[in-house]
C-alpha positions as CSV (number, residue, x, y, z in Angstrom):
1,M,-8.0,-11.8,-0.9
2,A,-10.2,-15.6,-1.2
3,R,-12.6,-14.1,1.0
4,S,-13.4,-10.7,-1.0
5,R,-16.8,-10.9,-2.7
6,Y,-14.9,-9.1,-5.9
7,L,-12.8,-12.1,-6.5
8,R,-14.1,-14.2,-9.5
9,A,-10.8,-16.6,-9.7
10,V,-7.1,-17.1,-8.5
11,H,-4.2,-17.8,-10.7
12,P,-1.0,-18.8,-9.2
13,G,2.3,-16.8,-9.8
14,P,5.4,-18.3,-11.1
15,A,7.0,-21.3,-9.5
16,G,9.8,-20.1,-7.1
17,G,8.8,-16.5,-6.6
18,L,9.4,-13.6,-9.0
19,D,12.5,-12.5,-10.0
20,P,12.8,-9.2,-12.0
21,E,16.4,-9.7,-13.1
22,A,14.8,-12.7,-15.0
23,P,11.1,-12.4,-15.9
24,E,10.9,-15.1,-17.9
25,T,9.1,-17.1,-15.4
26,L,6.9,-14.5,-15.0
27,L,6.0,-14.4,-18.9
28,E,5.5,-17.9,-18.9
29,C,2.9,-17.7,-16.0
30,L,1.2,-14.9,-17.5
31,V,0.7,-16.3,-21.1
32,G,-0.6,-19.4,-19.3
33,V,-3.1,-17.0,-17.6
34,S,-4.0,-15.2,-20.9
35,E,-4.9,-18.7,-22.5
36,R,-7.2,-19.7,-19.3
37,I,-8.7,-16.1,-19.3
38,G,-9.4,-16.4,-23.6
39,R,-9.5,-12.4,-24.0
40,P,-7.2,-9.6,-23.1
41,A,-7.5,-8.7,-19.7
42,V,-6.3,-5.4,-17.7
43,L,-3.3,-6.1,-15.8
44,V,-2.2,-4.0,-12.8
45,A,1.1,-4.7,-10.7
46,M,0.4,-4.0,-7.1
47,D,3.8,-3.5,-5.9
48,D,7.1,-2.7,-6.9
49,L,9.0,-5.7,-8.1
50,S,5.8,-6.7,-10.3
51,A,5.9,-3.3,-11.8
52,I,9.8,-3.5,-12.6
53,A,9.3,-7.4,-13.9
54,V,6.1,-6.3,-16.0
55,A,7.4,-3.4,-17.7
56,R,10.4,-5.3,-18.8
57,I,8.1,-8.4,-20.5
58,A,5.0,-5.9,-21.6
59,P,6.1,-6.0,-25.4
60,M,5.5,-9.6,-25.7
61,L,2.3,-9.3,-23.8
62,D,0.9,-7.6,-26.4
63,G,-2.8,-8.9,-27.2
64,R,-2.9,-11.0,-24.4
65,F,-2.8,-8.1,-21.6
66,R,-4.2,-4.5,-21.6
67,I,-0.8,-2.9,-19.7
68,P,0.2,0.9,-19.4
69,H,2.7,1.9,-22.0
70,Q,5.9,3.0,-20.0
71,P,9.1,4.2,-21.4
72,D,11.8,2.1,-21.8
73,G,12.7,0.7,-18.1
74,L,10.7,3.6,-16.2
75,P,9.5,2.0,-13.1
76,A,13.0,0.5,-12.4
77,R,14.5,3.7,-12.7
78,V,11.8,5.6,-10.3
79,A,11.9,2.9,-7.8
80,D,15.6,3.0,-7.7
81,K,16.4,5.5,-4.9
82,A,19.9,6.8,-6.8
83,E,18.1,7.3,-10.0
84,L,15.2,8.9,-8.2
85,S,17.9,11.5,-6.8
86,R,19.1,12.3,-10.0
87,L,15.9,12.9,-11.6
88,C,14.6,15.4,-8.6
89,A,17.8,17.4,-8.7
90,R,17.6,17.7,-12.9
91,W,13.7,18.9,-12.5
92,D,14.0,20.8,-9.4
93,V,12.0,18.8,-7.4
94,P,13.0,19.0,-4.0
95,H,14.2,16.3,-2.2
96,P,16.3,15.0,0.8
97,E,19.9,16.0,0.3
98,T,21.5,12.6,-0.7
99,V,25.0,11.5,-1.1
100,I,25.9,8.6,-3.0
101,P,29.5,7.3,-1.1
102,A,32.0,5.4,-3.1
103,S,33.9,4.1,0.0
104,G,33.3,3.5,3.9
105,A,35.3,6.2,4.6
106,E,33.0,8.6,2.5
107,A,30.0,7.3,4.1
108,A,31.4,8.1,7.2
109,D,32.1,11.7,6.1
110,A,29.1,12.1,4.5
111,A,27.3,10.8,7.8
112,W,28.9,13.4,9.9
113,R,28.2,16.3,7.0
114,L,24.7,15.6,6.6
115,G,24.3,15.3,10.3
116,L,23.6,12.3,12.5
117,P,21.2,10.8,12.6
118,V,21.3,10.1,8.8
119,V,18.7,7.6,6.5
120,A,20.6,5.0,4.8
121,K,18.9,3.3,1.9
122,W,19.9,0.8,-0.4
123,S,19.3,2.6,-3.9
124,R,17.3,-1.4,-5.6
125,P,15.8,-2.8,-2.3
126,W,14.2,-5.6,-4.7
127,L,17.4,-7.0,-5.0
128,L,18.3,-7.5,-1.0
129,P,18.5,-11.1,-0.4
130,A,16.9,-12.7,2.5
131,G,18.8,-13.7,5.6
132,T,21.0,-11.1,5.4
133,G,19.4,-9.2,8.0
134,L,19.8,-6.0,5.6
135,R,16.7,-3.5,5.6
136,S,15.8,-1.5,2.7
137,T,16.0,1.7,4.6
138,T,18.0,2.1,8.1
139,L,18.6,5.2,10.6
140,V,22.0,5.3,11.5
141,H,23.3,7.3,14.6
142,T,27.0,7.1,14.1
143,A,29.7,7.4,11.5
144,A,30.9,4.3,12.2
145,E,27.5,2.7,11.8
146,A,27.6,4.1,8.3
147,R,31.2,2.8,7.4
148,R,30.1,-0.8,8.4
149,L,26.9,-0.6,6.5
150,Y,28.6,0.3,3.1
151,E,31.0,-2.5,3.8
152,S,27.9,-4.5,2.9
153,T,27.3,-3.3,-0.3
154,E,28.6,-6.5,-1.9
155,A,26.0,-8.5,-0.3
156,A,23.1,-5.8,-0.7
157,G,23.3,-5.9,-4.6
158,S,22.8,-2.5,-5.0
159,R,24.4,1.0,-3.9
160,L,24.3,2.7,-0.5
161,L,22.7,6.0,-0.1
162,L,22.7,8.2,2.7
163,Q,20.3,11.0,3.0
164,R,19.7,13.9,5.4
165,F,17.3,12.8,8.1
166,L,13.9,14.7,8.1
167,P,12.2,14.5,11.5
168,A,8.7,13.1,11.6
169,G,5.8,15.2,13.3
170,T,2.1,17.0,13.0
171,D,1.5,17.6,9.4
172,T,5.1,16.5,8.0
173,D,4.0,13.1,6.1
174,W,1.9,13.7,3.2
175,F,1.0,11.4,-0.4
176,F,-0.1,12.1,-3.6
177,H,-1.6,9.3,-5.5
178,G,-2.4,9.3,-9.2
179,A,-3.5,7.7,-12.6
180,F,-2.6,8.9,-15.9
181,G,-3.0,8.1,-19.3
182,R,-0.6,8.8,-22.4
183,G,1.9,11.5,-21.9
184,G,1.7,11.7,-18.2
185,H,-2.1,13.3,-19.1
186,P,-3.8,12.8,-15.4
187,L,-7.0,10.9,-15.1
188,L,-7.7,11.3,-11.3
189,A,-5.2,12.5,-8.8
190,G,-4.9,13.7,-5.4
191,S,-2.9,14.3,-2.2
192,G,-3.3,13.4,1.3
193,R,-1.9,13.7,5.0
194,K,-0.6,10.7,6.8
195,E,-2.0,11.5,10.2
196,L,-1.0,8.0,11.7
197,S,1.2,5.7,10.6
198,W,2.5,2.2,11.9
199,P,5.1,1.8,12.9
200,V,4.7,5.0,14.5
201,R,6.0,7.9,12.5
202,T,7.8,5.5,10.1
203,G,5.7,3.2,8.7
204,L,2.2,2.7,6.4
205,T,-0.7,4.9,6.8
206,A,-3.0,3.7,9.4
207,V,-4.7,6.9,9.3
208,G,-5.1,8.9,6.1
209,R,-7.2,12.3,5.1
210,W,-7.5,13.7,1.1
211,L,-6.5,17.0,1.8
212,P,-5.4,18.9,-1.2
213,D,-2.3,20.7,-1.2
214,P,-1.1,22.7,-4.2
215,A,2.4,22.3,-3.7
216,V,2.2,18.3,-3.4
217,E,-0.1,18.1,-6.6
218,E,2.1,20.5,-8.6
219,A,5.1,18.6,-7.6
220,G,3.5,15.1,-8.4
221,L,1.9,16.4,-11.6
222,R,4.8,17.8,-13.0
223,L,6.9,15.0,-12.0
224,A,4.4,12.5,-14.0
225,R,4.5,14.8,-17.1
226,R,7.9,15.0,-17.4
227,L,8.4,11.5,-17.6
228,G,5.6,10.8,-19.9
229,Y,4.4,8.2,-16.8
230,Q,1.3,6.0,-17.8
231,G,-0.5,4.2,-15.0
232,I,-0.6,4.6,-11.5
233,L,2.1,6.1,-8.9
234,D,2.2,6.8,-5.4
235,L,4.4,9.7,-3.9
236,D,5.4,10.1,-0.4
237,F,6.4,13.2,0.6
238,R,8.1,14.9,4.3
239,R,7.5,18.4,4.9
240,D,11.0,19.9,6.1
241,E,11.5,22.3,9.0
242,K,11.0,25.4,6.7
243,G,7.6,24.0,5.3
244,C,8.9,22.6,2.2
245,F,7.6,19.3,0.8
246,R,10.2,17.0,-0.2
247,L,10.0,13.9,-2.4
248,V,11.1,11.1,-0.6
249,D,9.7,8.0,-2.4
250,F,8.4,6.9,-5.8
251,N,6.2,4.2,-6.0
252,P,5.1,3.2,-9.6
253,R,1.8,1.0,-8.6
254,P,-0.8,1.7,-6.2
255,G,-0.5,2.8,-3.1
256,A,-2.0,0.7,0.1
257,Q,-4.4,3.7,0.8
258,F,-5.4,4.3,-2.8
259,R,-9.3,3.7,-1.7
260,L,-8.6,7.0,-0.2
261,F,-8.6,8.7,-3.6
262,T,-12.5,7.9,-4.8
263,D,-14.9,10.4,-5.6
264,A,-18.2,10.5,-5.2
265,G,-19.0,8.3,-8.1
266,G,-16.3,5.3,-6.6
267,L,-14.3,6.2,-9.4
268,D,-10.4,5.6,-8.1
269,V,-7.4,5.3,-9.7
270,V,-7.3,1.4,-10.3
271,Q,-11.0,1.9,-12.1
272,A,-9.9,5.3,-13.8
273,M,-7.0,2.9,-15.0
274,Y,-9.3,0.3,-16.0
275,L,-11.5,2.5,-18.0
276,D,-8.6,4.0,-19.9
277,L,-7.1,0.9,-20.9
278,T,-10.3,-0.3,-22.1
279,G,-11.0,2.2,-24.0
280,Q,-14.1,3.6,-22.3
281,R,-14.8,7.5,-21.1
282,V,-13.3,8.3,-17.6
283,P,-15.9,10.5,-15.8
284,E,-14.9,13.9,-14.7
285,P,-13.8,13.4,-10.9
286,A,-16.9,15.0,-8.6
287,G,-16.2,15.4,-4.9
288,G,-13.6,13.6,-2.8
289,P,-11.3,16.0,-0.7
290,G,-12.3,15.5,3.1
291,R,-12.4,11.5,2.7
292,V,-10.8,9.6,5.6
293,F,-9.1,6.1,5.3
294,V,-8.3,3.8,8.3
295,A,-6.5,0.7,8.6
296,E,-8.6,-0.2,12.0
297,N,-6.1,-2.7,13.2
298,Y,-3.1,-0.4,12.3
299,A,-5.1,2.6,13.1
300,L,-5.8,1.4,16.9
301,L,-2.3,0.1,17.2
302,A,-0.9,3.3,16.7
303,A,-2.8,5.2,18.8
304,V,-2.2,2.9,21.5
305,R,1.6,3.0,20.8
306,G,1.5,6.6,19.7
307,R,-0.9,9.3,20.1
308,R,-4.3,9.9,20.4
309,L,-6.2,9.8,17.2
310,P,-6.0,13.0,15.4
311,R,-9.1,15.9,15.8
312,R,-9.6,17.5,12.9
313,S,-9.7,21.6,12.9
314,P,-12.9,23.5,11.6
315,A,-10.5,25.0,9.1
316,E,-9.2,21.8,7.1
317,G,-12.3,21.2,5.9
318,R,-13.2,24.8,4.9
319,A,-10.3,25.5,2.8
320,S,-10.3,26.3,-1.0
321,V,-8.5,23.9,-3.0
322,P,-7.6,23.8,-6.7
323,A,-10.3,22.1,-8.6
324,P,-8.9,18.6,-10.1
325,A,-8.1,18.3,-13.5
326,R,-10.8,16.9,-15.9
327,A,-10.5,13.8,-18.1
328,G,-10.4,15.4,-21.0
329,E,-8.1,18.4,-20.5
330,A,-4.5,17.6,-20.3
331,G,-3.2,19.6,-16.9
332,A,-5.9,21.6,-16.5
333,G,-5.5,23.1,-13.1
334,H,-2.3,21.6,-12.6
335,G,1.1,21.3,-13.8
336,R,1.6,24.9,-13.3
337,T,5.1,26.9,-12.7
338,G,5.6,28.4,-9.4
339,G,4.4,32.2,-10.5
340,E,1.3,31.2,-11.7
341,R,-2.1,31.7,-9.9
342,P,-4.2,28.6,-8.8
343,G,-7.0,28.0,-10.8
344,P,-10.9,27.7,-9.4
345,V,-11.4,26.3,-6.1
346,R,-13.9,24.2,-4.6
347,V,-14.7,23.2,-1.2
348,A,-16.0,19.7,-0.8
349,P,-19.4,19.3,0.9
350,R,-19.9,18.3,4.8
351,A,-21.2,15.4,3.5
352,E,-18.2,14.2,1.9
353,R,-15.8,15.0,4.5
354,G,-17.3,12.8,6.7
355,R,-17.0,9.3,4.7
356,V,-14.6,7.1,5.9
357,E,-12.9,4.6,3.9
358,A,-12.2,1.5,6.2
359,A,-9.7,-1.3,5.8
360,W,-9.0,-4.2,8.0
361,F,-5.7,-6.2,7.3
362,A,-5.7,-8.8,10.3
363,A,-6.4,-11.6,7.7
364,D,-3.5,-10.8,5.6
365,D,-1.2,-10.2,8.5
366,P,-1.7,-10.9,11.8
367,M,1.3,-9.6,13.7
368,P,-0.5,-6.0,13.9
369,F,-3.3,-7.4,15.8
370,L,-0.8,-9.3,17.9
371,A,0.6,-6.6,18.4
372,M,-1.8,-4.7,19.2
373,L,-3.1,-7.5,21.9
374,A,0.3,-6.8,23.6
375,A,0.0,-3.3,23.5
376,F,-3.3,-3.5,25.4
377,L,-1.7,-5.9,27.6
378,G,0.9,-4.2,28.4
379,R,-0.5,-1.0,29.1
380,G,-3.0,-2.7,31.4
381,A,0.2,-4.7,33.2
382,G,2.0,-1.5,33.5
383,K,-1.3,0.0,35.4
384,G,-1.2,-2.9,37.7
385,V,2.4,-2.8,38.5
386,R,2.1,1.3,39.2
387,A,-1.2,0.7,41.7
388,L,0.6,-2.5,43.3
389,R,3.5,0.2,44.3
390,G,0.8,1.7,46.5
391,V,-0.1,-1.4,48.4
392,P,1.5,-2.4,51.6
393,A,2.5,-5.7,52.9
394,H,-0.6,-6.6,54.6
395,G,-2.5,-6.4,50.9
396,R,-4.7,-2.8,51.7
397,R,-4.3,0.0,49.4
398,T,-3.0,3.2,51.4
399,A,-1.2,5.4,48.7
400,R,-3.7,6.6,46.4
401,A,-7.1,5.3,48.3
402,V,-9.9,7.7,49.1
403,V,-12.3,7.0,51.7
404,R,-15.9,8.1,51.3
405,A,-17.8,8.8,54.0
406,P,-21.8,9.0,54.0
407,R,-23.2,12.9,54.0
408,Q,-23.6,13.6,58.3
409,R,-25.3,17.1,57.1
410,A,-28.8,17.4,58.3
411,R,-31.7,19.8,56.9
412,G,-31.6,23.2,58.8
413,L,-28.1,23.0,60.5
414,T,-25.5,25.3,60.1
415,P,-21.9,24.1,59.0
416,S,-20.7,24.7,62.7
417,Q,-23.8,22.4,64.0
418,T,-23.0,19.5,61.4
419,P,-21.8,16.6,63.3
420,A,-18.3,16.0,62.4
421,T,-17.4,13.2,60.1
422,P,-16.0,10.0,62.0
423,A,-12.1,9.4,61.3
424,A,-11.4,6.9,58.8
425,S,-11.2,3.6,60.4
426,A,-8.4,1.1,59.3
427,E,-10.9,-0.5,57.0
428,P,-12.2,2.0,54.4
429,D,-15.8,1.8,53.5
430,E,-14.8,2.2,49.6
431,L,-11.4,2.5,47.7
432,V,-11.2,4.4,44.2
433,T,-7.9,4.4,42.2
434,R,-7.0,6.6,40.0
């Protein structure tokens, strides 16, 4: 961050860190920042913890910061996995089958009924204390493991949820990003597909592509409208074996790959939110579908440890897609009911489809770079071990050696007259390893 050309000043956060249950220290810190700036500034929370804390003190920051107005406690409600499950059930948003056990025995029984393995989540992961070894999400393989995990409820600080596991695969992981004005009015929104992730099949987006999908967009826009959501959100979907997109996560802040959703004029969700909060006109989005986001070190590591970088089929860039909603038309082209036909279609020009947004995160987090280096060294070591298995004790390769003798065929000679190739000697002329 310190090396960004867009950075003008850095203000230290609250001493001792951020506690969303006691945001008074954050309030004191932001008041001091406001006085140093000297005029109202736009405040954008970049993680769930900050979004929850800022929403709780937003009324006390009025006049100091421009903050998206959220209904009471909305960021905490949607970030709470249990509350999100209830909201999805109430509004008929597809969601993985979820059970909230009330005892260890119920947890074990639910694991059997959902079908092992199951996904275990703590409903409020921001409350997990450090040093306990508890993770926000865990893949549980046995009923006994589910029972033991439930017994850690008191240490975790929130309830345990068990969800049916949706296997990852090609074309299963999608996301939706959007910036919304008052009442859930879309300023800029789009859906995309996660083509590579790190860790493989479970982690953050290493390679993503902006691919409009009516089902994903309709679900995201309908949810924002019903919540009256104002601000930026990032939704994660997984397609099940029947082709249904199920909402698996709701992040009330910009996603790490939000720059993927940048139109031809450079407008992204953060800039759209800034323009709206400062009373400026948000231009109508122009172009963008087909863009690719690459987190370079994560992408290379995922390609080495997982599968090859995906090749795009020609049909993907030519698919007809719903036109994005205009800034001045609430829900135009979006938010339809299931029986309505989609609106006008737009085909992304070839020049737009080829654009790539690259990001390099090694300076922020050196672990992916070190893991990538270890993966390369490990692959090289494995190749060396396989080669050494064909080397006898005296050191010469025999198992996969190819002896290449010089051509002996002379002009004008028939194959029967061609001098015979001499037998390979014990010292081959050339060794070619495969």
